[in-house]
N, C-alpha and C positions, 0 to 999 in steps of 0.2 A: 414035682407034681403040681405045686402051686403055680409055677410058671406056665405049665400047660393049661391049667384051669383059667388063669388070667388071660392068656392069649385067646383061648376058645371063647371066653366070656366077652372079650372086647370085640372079636370078629363077629360074633353072633348077635351082638347088641344087648346081651344080658347085663353087661356092666358098661357104664358110660363114664368117660373121664370128665372130671371137674378140676380145673387148674387154678391155683392161687399164685399170683405173682406179687411178691412184696417189693416195694420200691421206696426210695427216699427222694421226695420231691423238693426238699428244701436245699440241700447242699450236695447231693449226689453221692455221698459216701454211704456205706451200708452199715454203719455202726448203730443207727437207730431208724429203721424203716418207719415211714409215717403214712403209707398208703398201700392199699391192696387192690389189684385188678383180679376179678373173678371171671373165668370163662366157663360157660356151660356148653359143652360140645353137643349134648343131646338136643338142646333147644336152640343152638347156634346164636347165643347172645353173650355179650360182655357187659359187666357193670363194675363199678369201682367204689371204694369208700375210704375215707380218711380216718386216722386214729385220733384220739381214742373215741370209740363208740359212734363214729360218723354214720349217717344214713346212707344206704346205697344210692348211687346215681340212677338216672333213668336207664332202661335197658337199651343197649345199642345192638341192633340186629346185624348179623354178618352179611356183608354186601359183596365181598370178593375175597378170593384166596388164591395164592400162587405158591410156588416152591419157596419163595423168599419172604412173603408178606401175607398178613391177614388184615382185612379192613372191616370195621364195624361202623354203622352209621345210625343216627337218629334224626327225627324230624317228621313232620306230618306228611304232606304230599311231596315234599322235596327234601333231600338230605341236607341238613344244616351242619351238624357236628359229626366229625369222623375221628375215630381212633384207629391208629395203625400200629401193628406189632411186627417188628422185623424179626423173623425167625432166625436170622443169622447171628445177631448180637443181642436179642431180647430187649430192644429199646421200644418203649411205647411213645408214640407221638400223637398229640391231639390237636385238632384244628376246628375252627368255627368259621364257616363261610370262606374256606380256603386259607385262612390265616392261622399259622401255628401258634398255639397258646401254651403248650408244654411239650417237653421231651425228657423222658426219665429212663434210666437204666435199671433193669431188674436186679435185685439183690439176691433173691432166692425164689425157687419155684417149688410148690407142693402140689403133687398130683394125687387125686383121690379117685377111686373107682367105686361108685355107689351103685347098688343094685337097682335095676329099673323097677318101677312100680307096676 
């Protein structure tokens, strides 16, 4: 019954997914994740924060999505920073003005379905 309710809620828009991707940006192993990417699918944005107690980054609005990748960008009149998520291997890659500044592997994913206001 819960599966049917969840499926109906997701399709009808009553529940919207929020995904948390824990990563380790220092050495790539997953023994102590130090950063989280947060994706809000209802409002189509991504933000990230560092541990412990780091402030969230600016919101990156979704600019493109394919079967393999999702891209978010930020900037005023032109896109300056881009974050790319590979759906195949869950790797986040960030670039500024086209130059790669980080690439991190996801350690764990938490999906929450929050009721729409």
